[in-house]
N, C-alpha and C positions, 0 to 999 in steps of 0.2 A: 613201849608201853607192856604192861607184864599183868597177869592175873592169876588166882589161884580158885579151883574147880574143889568145892568140898560136899561129899554128903556124907551124913551121920546125925546123930543124936546127941553126942557129947559136947564139950567144948569145943568153938571154934578154933583150931591152930591158929596158931601166929605166924604170918609170913615176915621171913628174914629180908631184910634191905640185902642189898648187892654187899657192904660192907660189913656185913655181919656172916654173910657166908663162909664156912670152913676152906680151908685150904686144903686141896688134895694130898698133899704130901711129896716126898721124893718117890721119883718112877725110875722103873728098870724097865729098858727096851730089850724085850726077849727076841732079838733077831737071828735068825738061824744064819751060821756062817756062809753056807752055799744058796739063802734063799734068793739073793739077785741073780745070781748065774742061772740059776734051776729056771725061775722067771722068763729071762732072756731064751731062753731053749723052748720054752712054751711059746714063746711069742714067733721065733723060728719056725715050728713047727706048723700054728695058726698059717703064717705066710703061706708056707710050701701046700697047705691044703687050698688056700684061696687061689694060687697059682694053678694049679691043676685042675680047676674049676668046679670045686666041693659046693664052695659057698662065697657071696660077695664081702661080707664082714663080719667080725666076730668080736665081741667084746670081752676081755680076760681081766679078772681081779685080783688082787692079791692082799693078803692081810698082815698085820703084825701086831702081837700082843703084849700090853704093856701091864707090868704090874705094880702095885702100891703097897706100902706098909702098913694101910688101913682102907676103910672101904671107900671107896671113889663115889664121890657126891655130885650128881650131873647137873646141880645148879651152879657150881663155880663154872664149870664148863659152859652151860650155856650163856652166863654171865659174860665169860672173855670171847666167845664167839659173837655175840651181839653187838660187841665193842668195835671187832675187827673185821666183821662182815656185815655190817648192818641192811644191806641189800640183799640179802637171801633169807630163805623160809626157817625158822629154828624151831625144831621138836625135841622133845625129852619122853618118850613115851614106854613105860614096862622097861625101860635100863636102854632102850636106844635113844641116843643123844648126837646131834648133830646141825648142820648150818646147810642147807641144800640151797644150789642155784637153779635147779631145774624144777618147773611146774609140771608135772605130770597133766593133772586136769581142773580145769576151773571150770564147773557148772553153774551156773546164775543166770534165773529168767530165761531159760531158753538159750542161751549164747553159750556155746562150747569154747575154752582154750586152752593150748597145750603149748608151753615152750620148751623147744626143740635145743640140746647144746650137743655139740659133736666138734671136735676139732679144737685143740689147747695150744696154748703157746704161754710159758712162762714170761712173769714180768720182772724187769731190771731193777724198778725202782727209781730209774731215771726217766722222765716226761719225755724225752726227745727220743731215746733209744725204744720205749715202749711205743709210741706213734708209729715207729719205724716198723718195730715187731707185729704191731695191730694191722699195718698196710700189708706185710709180706703173708701173713695168716690169712687176711683176705682173698689173698692170690693164690693160697697154695692148693695146688689141683690135688695133692691128695688129702686134705682137710677140708676141702672141699664136697669130692667125692665121700669122704667119711661123712658127711654133714646131709647131704643128699638122702644116701640110705636113711638115715636117721627122718628126715624130714616126710618122706615119700612112705614109710611105715606108719608113722602118725598120721599123716593125711589119709590116708587108705582106710584105716582104722574108724576114723570119726566120720568118713564121708556116707557109711551107709544110713546114718541116723539125722543127717544134717539135708536141709534143702540148698543150702548154698554154703559152700568152705571159700577161705579165702588164704592161699599160700603165697607170701611175698616171693618175689625171683631171684633174692639174694639175699642171704642172711647179713645180719649185722654184727659189728664185735661187742660182746658183753664184759666190760672191766670189771675185777672181782680185785681184791687187796693183793693177791699173790700171781694171779693169771688172767689170761683174756682166753673167751669163748667166741668160734662162731655160733649165733644165736638166732631162731627162728620162731616169730610167736604164729600157730598154725591156728586161725579160728573158723567158727562154723555156727550156723543157725539152724537149731533141732527143727524137725519137720513138725509141725503143730498138730498132724493128726494121729502123730504115734502116740502110742497110751503105754503105759508103766515103763519110760525109760526113764532111767535116774543116773545118778554116778557110778554104781555099782555096774550097771548095765553096759555102759560105755569103758569102764574099766577092764573088762572082760575082755573085750575084743583089743584096746589099748597097749594091753600091757603082758607081757615084757617089749617094749618097742625094740627096733635096732640101738636105739642110744645106750642101751644095757644088756642088750641078747645078742644082737646081729640080724643080718637076711642072708638067704631067707630065713625066718625064723627057726622051722624045725631041726635045720642042718648046724644052725649055729649053737640050738640048745644042746643040741646032741654032742658036738666038739667040746663046749664049756663043760660038758659032764665025763667027758674023756680025758681033758688034759689039763681042767685048771687047778684040779688037786686041793680042792677044799669047799666047806658049806660055805654059803654066801649068808645062812641065816635068813635074817629081815634086810640086810644089804640090799639096796637097788630096787625094793620093794616099794609100793604105794605108802605115803604117811601124810596125814591131814584129818580133816574132819568132813563130817556129810551130816546134813540135818535132815528133818522128818519131812521136809518136803523132796528129798532127793537130791537138792543143790551141795554142791559141798564144794572143797579146795585142797586137791593133795599133791604134793611134792613127790621127788623120787629120794628114796633115803640113800643120799650120797653124801660124801665129807663127814662121815659120823662114826659111830662107834656103839659096839655093844657093850655095857657094862655088866658085870659078874661078881658082886662081892668087891674085892680089893684086885680086880683086874680088869681089862677092858681091851676088847679086838677091834682094831681101827681099818677100814678098807680103802683101797683105791682100785681105780680100773680103767683099761685105756683102750679105745675101738681100733683093731687091727683091719688093717684093709693090703692092697696089694703092694703099696709103696710104705709101708711101715717098716721102722729101722728100731730094732730090740734095744739097741743102747738108749735112743730118745723115748723110746716108749718106757723104759725103766726111770729114766730123768723124770718121764710126765707123772710116773705113780709118786714119784716123792714130793713133787709139786700138790697134789691131790692130796697126801698126808697130811702138807704142812698146816691146814687148819686145826685139825685134831690135836698134833703134836704141840701147835702151840697154846693151843687151851689147856693143853693137861702141865703147862710148865710154869 
């Protein structure tokens, strides 16, 4: 389902069907020759900082710029993402377009929900092999530790606003078209006596969580600023809607790109912990680039 919001006094614009959407044309992938090696060095630096006790986890991101011979149309991208990733939350806001699998915050009638994703493995396309990979992901001590940091940061952030919270003992495996994630739905019931608590109030404490920053948050943010080597812009920020009552639904801007005329920056990030291997983390970034790369071709 889709809709178009229109504000104005002129004639109502005609909404094109998916079949009418213009193609984005031939794309040029502007990848720096040493980008992969440089990013692996940054992962190694992060692991060394973790091992010396500076922090427990940090999320490092990277980007690729893609250019076209004409202006890039977000509608064509959204159409492909909707077809290939139907269980995600799709968005297109001021040139930021993507399909996120991670729900940062849903606030509805006093109930708080946040879906935490941390721990990833690529799919092969073979059902039997993928089931075995899902089982290995669910047992991976490295991925479970990474996931626990993210879950705890979310649970701690919403707890002051809630009379009760529910944090499952173990994550489930979320299957997407090309990857699988460890996932946990953290929920809570707002304290009825609290006044002036809306989605913005909770977001201020919740974001950035360990799923996109790290833990402890101040040390992770400092390390990101020191070694990541790029501006994230709106990548990994909240994206969604909030109504007049203060309820809303906001995802984390992942699996996305920022359009600037005839070019787009796409993003991918990985959670780095003590057991992280730079080569494996590099492969994970390409798996996370895949939805946007596919949508642009």
